[in-house]
C-alpha positions as CSV (number, residue, x, y, z in Angstrom):
1,M,171.0,133.2,69.6
2,S,169.0,136.2,71.3
3,L,166.8,136.0,74.0
4,F,163.9,135.6,71.9
5,D,165.2,132.3,70.0
6,S,165.4,130.5,72.9
7,Q,161.8,131.1,74.1
8,T,160.5,130.3,71.3
9,K,162.0,126.8,70.9
10,K,159.7,123.8,72.1
11,S,161.2,120.7,73.9
12,P,159.4,117.9,73.5
13,P,156.7,116.9,75.9
14,S,158.3,115.3,78.7
15,P,157.0,111.7,79.8
16,V,154.4,111.4,82.7
17,P,156.4,109.4,85.4
18,L,155.3,106.1,86.0
19,W,154.7,106.7,90.0
20,S,151.9,109.2,89.0
21,V,150.1,106.7,86.7
22,L,150.1,104.5,89.5
23,F,148.8,107.0,92.2
24,L,146.0,107.8,90.1
25,L,145.6,104.0,89.5
26,F,145.0,103.7,93.1
27,L,143.0,106.5,93.9
28,F,140.6,104.9,91.0
29,G,140.6,101.8,92.8
30,V,139.4,103.4,95.5
31,A,137.2,105.4,94.9
32,V,135.4,102.2,93.1
33,F,136.0,99.7,95.0
34,G,136.6,101.0,98.5
35,D,134.6,100.8,101.5
36,N,132.9,103.9,100.6
37,G,133.4,103.3,97.0
38,V,130.9,103.7,94.1
39,L,130.3,99.8,94.4
40,R,128.9,99.8,97.6
41,A,126.8,102.9,97.1
42,I,125.1,100.9,94.3
43,Q,124.7,98.1,96.5
44,G,123.6,100.1,99.8
45,K,120.8,101.7,97.1
46,A,119.7,98.2,95.9
47,Q,119.8,97.3,99.7
48,S,117.6,100.6,100.6
49,D,115.4,99.8,97.9
50,V,114.7,96.3,99.2
51,L,113.9,97.4,103.1
52,A,111.5,100.5,101.5
53,D,109.2,97.8,99.6
54,D,109.3,95.7,102.9
55,I,108.3,98.5,105.1
56,R,105.5,99.0,102.5
57,R,104.4,96.0,102.7
58,L,104.7,95.6,106.7
59,E,102.7,99.0,107.2
60,E,99.8,97.5,104.9
61,E,99.8,94.4,106.9
62,N,99.9,96.4,110.3
63,A,96.7,98.7,108.6
64,A,94.9,95.3,107.9
65,L,95.2,94.0,111.0
66,R,94.5,97.3,112.8
67,Q,91.0,96.9,110.8
68,E,90.8,93.7,111.9
69,I,91.5,94.1,115.4
70,E,88.5,97.1,115.2
71,A,86.3,94.7,113.6
72,L,86.8,92.2,116.5
73,R,86.1,94.5,119.1
74,S,83.1,96.5,117.5
75,D,81.4,94.7,114.9
76,R,79.5,91.7,116.2
77,K,78.3,90.3,112.5
78,Y,81.9,89.9,111.6
79,L,82.6,88.7,115.0
80,E,79.9,86.3,114.5
81,G,81.1,85.3,111.0
82,I,84.2,84.2,112.3
83,A,82.9,82.1,115.2
84,R,80.7,79.8,112.5
85,K,83.5,79.6,110.0
86,D,86.3,78.8,112.2
87,L,84.5,77.2,115.3
88,G,81.7,75.8,113.4
89,M,79.1,77.4,116.1
90,V,75.4,77.9,115.2
91,K,72.5,79.8,116.9
92,D,70.2,77.8,119.3
93,D,67.1,78.2,116.8
94,E,69.3,76.7,113.6
95,L,69.2,73.2,112.2
96,V,72.7,72.0,111.2
97,Y,72.6,69.3,108.5
98,Q,75.8,67.5,107.9
99,F,76.4,65.2,104.9
100,P,79.3,62.6,104.4
101,A,81.9,63.3,102.5
102,E,82.0,61.7,98.9
103,E,84.9,58.8,99.1
104,K,87.0,59.1,96.3
105,K,87.3,55.2,94.8
106,R,90.8,54.0,93.6
107,L,90.4,52.3,90.9
108,A,93.6,49.9,90.9
109,P,95.3,49.4,87.7
110,T,94.1,46.8,85.9
111,S,96.8,44.5,84.1
112,P,96.1,42.4,81.0
113,P,95.4,38.5,81.8
114,V,98.1,36.2,82.1
115,S,97.9,33.2,80.3
116,S,99.4,30.1,81.8
117,P,101.1,27.5,79.6
């Protein structure tokens, strides 16, 4: 046997130790299910999207309320419209007609006549 013969012989691949496979599985579990794992990041992204939608909706609502406040402060016709609609107010020279509300007629269910024996 020469020096070259021993180098050319290939030995069968050594099996991967069980502890290294278990360690890799543990790292995978921590990466996916841990406190800072992939699942937590996905949940955080979904929650962030929901909160961003809430913020957008509330900003639109705030803008509408600011416009209404400004109209209440400066627009006399808007203020008059609210007084008429919500409070039922009228001007001195106006005449108000009130009509009674129609009463809904309730029809009692009719039953067939009962014959006595």
